[in-house]
C-alpha positions in Angstrom: 10.8 19.1 102.2 12.5 18.7 105.5 10.4 15.6 106.2 11.7 14.1 103.0 15.3 14.8 103.9 14.8 13.4 107.4 13.2 10.3 105.9 16.2 9.9 103.6 18.6 10.4 106.5 16.9 7.5 108.3 16.3 5.3 105.2 19.8 5.4 103.7 21.7 4.2 106.8 19.0 1.6 107.5 19.3 0.3 103.9 23.1 0.2 104.3 22.9 -1.7 107.6 20.3 -4.1 106.0 22.6 -4.7 103.0 25.6 -5.3 105.2 23.6 -7.8 107.2 22.5 -9.5 104.0 26.2 -9.8 102.9 27.2 -11.2 106.3 24.4 -13.8 106.4 25.1 -14.8 102.8 28.9 -15.3 103.5 28.0 -17.2 106.7 25.6 -19.5 104.9 28.1 -20.1 102.0 30.8 -20.9 104.5 28.5 -23.4 106.3 27.5 -25.0 103.0 31.1 -25.4 102.0 31.9 -26.9 105.4 29.1 -29.4 105.1 30.3 -30.3 101.5 33.8 -31.0 102.9 32.3 -33.2 105.7 30.4 -35.2 103.1 33.4 -35.5 100.9 35.5 -36.7 103.9 32.8 -39.3 104.8 32.8 -40.5 101.2 36.6 -40.8 101.2 36.4 -42.8 104.5 33.9 -45.2 102.9 35.2 -45.4 99.3 38.9 -45.5 99.9 39.0 -48.9 101.5 36.7 -50.3 98.8 38.9 -48.9 96.1 42.0 -50.3 97.6 40.2 -53.7 98.0 39.3 -53.5 94.3 42.9 -52.9 93.3 44.0 -55.8 95.5 41.5 -58.1 93.9 42.6 -57.1 90.4 46.2 -57.7 91.3 45.2 -61.1 92.7 43.3 -61.9 89.6 46.3 -61.0 87.4 48.6 -63.1 89.5 46.2 -66.0 89.5 45.9 -66.1 85.7 49.6 -65.7 85.1 50.7 -68.8 83.1 53.1 -70.0 85.8 50.5 -69.8 88.6 47.7 -71.1 86.4 49.5 -74.2 85.1 50.9 -75.0 88.5 47.6 -74.6 90.3 45.4 -76.4 87.7 47.6 -79.3 86.5 46.3 -82.3 88.3 48.2 -85.2 87.0 47.4 -87.1 83.8 45.1 -85.0 81.7 45.0 -84.6 78.0 46.1 -81.2 76.5 42.5 -80.5 75.4 41.1 -81.2 78.9 43.7 -78.9 80.4 43.0 -76.2 77.9 39.3 -76.3 78.8 40.1 -76.2 82.5 42.4 -73.2 82.1 40.0 -71.3 80.0 37.1 -72.0 82.4 39.3 -70.9 85.4 40.3 -67.6 83.6 36.7 -66.8 82.7 35.4 -67.6 86.2 38.1 -65.4 87.8 37.3 -62.6 85.4 33.6 -62.8 86.0 34.2 -62.8 89.7 36.2 -59.6 89.5 34.5 -57.7 86.6 32.7 -55.3 89.0 36.1 -53.9 90.2 36.3 -51.9 87.0 34.1 -49.3 88.6 37.0 -48.3 90.9 39.8 -47.9 88.4 40.5 -45.9 85.3 39.3 -47.0 81.9 43.0 -47.3 80.7 43.9 -49.7 83.4 40.8 -51.8 83.1 41.4 -52.1 79.3 44.9 -53.4 80.1 43.5 -56.0 82.5 40.9 -57.1 79.9 43.6 -57.2 77.2 45.9 -59.3 79.5 43.1 -61.8 80.0 42.2 -62.0 76.3 45.9 -62.3 75.3 46.3 -65.2 77.7 43.2 -66.9 76.2 44.6 -66.5 72.7 48.0 -67.9 73.8 46.4 -70.9 75.4 44.3 -71.6 72.3 47.4 -71.1 70.0 49.4 -73.5 72.2 46.5 -76.0 72.2 46.3 -75.9 68.4 49.7 -77.4 68.2 48.7 -80.4 70.4 47.3 -83.7 69.3 45.3 -86.3 71.1 48.3 -87.9 72.8 49.7 -84.7 74.3 49.4 -84.3 78.0 48.7 -81.2 80.1 52.4 -80.9 80.7 53.0 -80.7 77.0 50.4 -77.9 76.7 51.9 -76.1 79.7 55.4 -76.2 78.1 54.0 -74.9 74.8 52.1 -72.2 76.6 55.3 -71.0 78.3 57.1 -70.9 75.0 54.2 -68.8 73.6 54.5 -66.4 76.5 58.3 -66.2 76.4 58.2 -65.4 72.7 56.3 -62.2 73.3 58.2 -58.9 73.6 55.9 -57.6 76.3 53.9 -59.7 78.7 50.4 -58.2 78.9 49.9 -59.5 82.4 53.1 -57.9 83.7 52.2 -54.7 82.0 48.7 -54.7 83.5 50.1 -55.4 86.9 52.6 -52.6 86.6 49.9 -50.1 85.5 47.6 -51.1 88.3 50.3 -50.6 90.8 51.2 -47.2 89.3 47.6 -46.1 89.5 47.4 -47.1 93.2 50.6 -45.1 93.9 49.3 -42.1 92.0 45.8 -42.2 93.5 46.8 -42.7 97.2 
């Protein structure tokens, strides 16, 4: 019986020391794992942050480039018919959009939807203005009618999208 008691006297402290060592090692490993996760997260931020900012910059540039004022000024090259000018503007908008479509990965769904809606609304406005033109109307006539269409709207979708993109940038960074 004394042997059993002596064995328990040795076994219980050894088990307690072993359990304490287990807890210490586990806490140390968890701390190291958390530290490595934070390092990886910091590295990701270092890499992704500039890319996200560049994506937002490109979308702002896209919205500025397709605004009716900039679009008409940049693309109106003298004596074109209204129909030719319509096609040139629509092609330019679609090319700009296709060039920047991948930027949606870096922004929220809501903001990307506003960007798409701004593009689609502008295309609709150009087509509406073009419907009111005849064969003799020039690109200048179409530009004037487009400006009238845009001014008649209560809310400009391009301005709204620009505002929301800038807000998302401010809130994210």
